[in-house]
N, C-alpha and C positions, 0 to 999 in steps of 0.2 A: 549556534547559540540560540538564535531566534526560534529555530525549529524545536529545540529542547525546551525552551521557555513555554512555547505553545503546548507542548506535550504535557508539561507539568500542570499548566492551567486547566487543560482538558481533563487530566486525571483528578484534579481537585474538584472540578465541576461534577464529574461522574460520581465521585465519592459522596459529595454533598447531596446529589440527587438520590442516590441509593439510601443514604441515611434518612433523608426526608421521607421517602416511601416506606422505609422500615418503621418509622415513628407513627405513621398514620393509624395502623390498627390499634397500637397502644393508646393513642390519643382518643380514638373512638371508644375504646373500652373504658377509659377514664371518665368519659361523659356519656352515661347510658342513653341520654336523649338523642345522641347521634348514632346509636347502634341498635341492634336487636335487643329484646329483653333478655335478662340473664336466664339461661336455660336451667330447668329443674327436673328434666327428664332426659333419658339417654337419647331419644329421638330428637328432642330440641337441641341437644348438644351436638349431634351429628349434623343437623341443619346449620347450626352456627359455624361449626368447623368447615363445612362445605362452602358456606358463604365466604368465609375468610380465605379459604384455599383458592376458590375461583377468582376472588378479587385480586389475589396475588398474581395469578396467571394473567389476568387482564392487565395488571400494572406492568408486568414484564413485557407483554406483547406491545403495550402502549409505548413504553420506553424504547424497546427494540425497533419497532417500526418507525416511529417518529424520529428516533435518534439517527437511524440510517438515512431517513429521508432528508432531515435538515442538514446532516453532514454532507450528503451528496449534493444538495442544493448549494451549500456554501463552498465546499472544496472543489467542485467541478463547475463552477459558474463560468459563464461566457466571458466575463470581464477579465479573468486571469488566463484566457487563451484556450480553454478546454473546448473540444468539439464533440458533439454527440456521435456515438458509435452505433450505427444501425446493425441490428441482428434479429433473427427470428428462427423459430423452430429449433431452439436449443434444448436438446434432450435432457441434459443435466438440470437446467432450470425448471423444466416441466416436472421432472421427478421431485425435485426439492420442494417446489411450492404445492405439490400434491401430498407428499408424505408428511411434511411438517404439520399442516393443519389437521390431517387425519390423526396424527399422534397426539396433538393437543386435545382434539375432541375425545379421543379414547381416554386420555388421562383424566378429563373432566367427567366423562360419562360413567366410568367404572364406579367411583365412589357415590355418584349421584344415584345410579341404579340400585346400589346396595341400600342406600338410605330410603329410597322410595319403596323397595320391597319390604324393608323392615317396618315402614309406616303402615303397610297394608296387612301385616300379619296380626290379626286380631284373635288368633287361636289361644286356647288355654287361659282365658281371662278369669279373674277372680270375682269380678263384680260387673254387672251389665246395667247400664242406665239408658233409657230411651229419652232422647232430647227432641222436643217438638217446638218449632218456631211458629209464633203467631204474631199478628200485628197488634201490639208490639210488645211482646213478652215471650218468656221461655217456659216450657213445661218439662219437668223432670219426673220420669216414672222409674222407680227402682223396682225392676221386674222381679228380682229374686226376693226382695224384701216385702213387697206387697203394699207399697204406699207411693205417693207422688204429690207434687205441689207445683205452684206457679211461681215464677221469679220475675219481678218487674222493677222498673227504675225506682230508686228511693231518694234521689236528689230532690230536696225541697223545691216547690214551685217558685218560692221567693228568690232562690238563687238563679233559677232559669230566667226569671223575668228581670233580674238585675236589682232586686230590692234588698238583697243581702249579699255579702261577699261570697265568692265561690269557694267551696271547700277543697280540700286536698285531692279528693277523688271525684271531682265534679263530673257528673254524667257517667260515672263508673261504679256506682254503688247500687245495690239491690236490696229488696226486703227479705228475700229468701235465697241465699246462695246455694249452689250445688255443693254438697258435702261428700267427701270421699276419704278413705283411709290412706295413710302414707304407705309407700312400698307395696302397693297393690296394683295389679294390672286391671285397669278399668276399661271396659269396652263400652263405647258410646254409639248407640243406634240413632242416627240423625235424620229427621224428616221435618216436614212443615205442614201446617193445616190450612194455609191460604195461598200465600205467594212464596217465591224463592227467598230464603234467608241463608245465612252462612254462620256456623258456630266456630268461633276463632278465639283461641287462647294462646298467644305467642309463647309464653314461658313454658307451656306444656307441649308445644310442638304440634298442636292440633288445629287444622283449618279444613272444614268440610262443608260443602253446600248442603242446605236443607231444602229438598225439592218436594212439593206436594205429590203424593202418589208413589214416591220412591223412598226406600229406606237405605241410607248409606251408613257405613260404619267406620270407626277409627278407634284409636286407643291411646292410653298414656299410663305411665307409672311414675307418679310424683315421688321424688326422693327427699323432699324437705317439707316440713309442716309450714303452713302459711296461707295467705290469701293471694290468689292469682287472678288477674283481671283481663277481660277481653271484650269484644264487641261483635255485633252482627256485621259481617263484612260483605254483605250483598244489599244493594239499594232495594228497599222493600216498601217504600211509601214515605209519607211525610214525617213519621216518627222514627225513621230509620236510625237516626243518631241518638235515640232515647231507649234502646234495648240492650243494655250492657250485660256482660256475663261475669259472674264471680264464682270461682271454684275455691272452696274452703277445704284445704287438706289438713286433716287432723290425725292424731295418733290413733292407732287401732282401738285402744281402750276408749278414747273419747268418741270415736265414730260409733262404737257399739252402744254407748250410752245414748247418743243422739238418735240412732236408728230405733232403739227401744222406745224412746219418747215419741218418735213419729208414728210408730205402730200403735202406741197408746192413743194418739190423737185420732187415728183412723177408726179404732174400735169405739172411741167415745162419740165420734161424729156420725157413726152409722145410723142412717135414718130410714124409717119405714115410708116408702113412697105412697102408701095408702093412708098415711096420717093426715088428718084434716087440721089445717092451721088456722089460727085466729088472724083476722085481717091486720090487726096492729102488729102482730109478731112478723107477719110476712113483709109488711111495709118497712119495719125497722131493719130486718135482715136485707131486704132488697136495696135499701139505701147504700149499704156497705158494698154489695155486689156491683151496683151501678158505679160507685166511686172507683172501684178497682178495674172495671172493664169498659165502661161506656162513657165516662165523663169527658175523656179526651176529645171525642167527636161531638157528642150531643150537649156538652157543657153542663155545669152544675145547675144552671137555671132551666135546663130543658129546652132552650131556645135554638140549639144547634149552631151551625156556622152557615149563614146565608150563601147559597150557591155551591156549598160543598157537602154539608151534612144537615139533614132535615130536622126541624124542630119536633120534639115529642110533646111539648106543651100545646094542647089544642089539636093534636094530630087526629085525623079521621081514623087512621088505623088503630091508634092507641085507645081512642074513645069508642070504637066499634066493637063488634063481637070478638072474643078472645082468640078464636081460631086463626085468623090471618096474622095476628101479631105473634102468636106462638110459632107459626110456620116461618115467619121472617127471622125471628131470633134464633130458631133452631138451624135453619138452612141458609140464612143470609139472602142476599139478592144479587143475582147475576149482573155483571157489568156496572156494579156500584161499589162503593167502599164498605158496604155492610157485609161483614164477614160472618160465617156461621159460628155459633157458640155451643155446639153440641158437646164440647168438652166439659161444660159446667154441669153440675148435678141437677137432677129434676127439681130439688128443693130450691137451689140457687136460681134456676131459671124461673120457677114459679114466683119466687119472692121479688125478683127484679122486674118482672112483668107487672106484678101487682103494684109495686112501687110506682112505676111509670103511669099506671092508670089511676093513681090516687095522690100524685104529687103535683106541686106547682098549681096550675089552674084546673087540673084534671081531678074530678071528684066523682068517679063512677060508683064508689062504694062496693066494687066487685073484687073478689079475691080469686086468683087463679091457683088451684091446688096442684101439688106435685103429681098426682094421679093423672091430671090432664096432660101434663108434659110427657109422662110415660106413655100415655096412649098415642100422643102425636108422634113420638119417636118410632113407634111400630108401624105407622102408616107407610 
């Protein structure tokens, strides 16, 4: 009777354990914060299913191994008179503990390999977008459409400094999201212009390192219209946590309208590098360019950050001949945080340099023209 009672209790305990393990995935799905983002592409869905599948295998191995171990420790303990039985070179045991792990690895490796191969198949894409990471923003070039733009953090500074309540998408909102059409295979060519970054959007199933001098590729086909958020996933400097990614998936009709608008902006913004600009116009435009690209390091006051980023107000380079400053802005400075800004247009570079030479306590009265930037690029 006692033995039967123990058997019943053991069966109930095993049933409760299995039920608890079975409830874990459903509990995780019920609370998205505890699980992966809801997938909206086939690849992301395969990744999610693979994650759950392997977690189940791990759970079974955990229960099996520790169950046998604790049962053996309890049932064959010395206090009830059991003696250890010495044995070695048991052929059956050797075969069993070799075959079983091999089978488990094969069961896990087969679906994992299929998913990895599918992730790498970027052929027959409908749209190609080149993604370039910079400290600390993203550049999107629509190679087939003939336009591009920068995407930077849009979270208000007041929220970052704690002067306002944090919004729903704190540090995950941008000024210009990447826009793509739904049900379209989008190939992304990923690289970097300064240090190593990583373009990661979990819901789309894409995570790829952006490495200077290398172009890596990945792809996705979003099945649902909406906004999907990600982040740079590679430590890239002090503003690493401030370069989010937002992919705006729209209907094909809405995407066509948006793309037409972007092409119109490119046509309207086409500028003649030989145009001679007025000093005031350059300064006004340069202030906006400075705010979008330089203010994080050199500060709105031009005083920089002592010991980290030099001041531009009163700088000998800024107040000296334009040539060295143009070269610094174009090419950056080795072994410093000063990154190259060749990606900006000749007019934008001319305007921001002119602004720094005529802002704060700097009053050179000199204007740097786009033609000077163009000439410096060709050297």
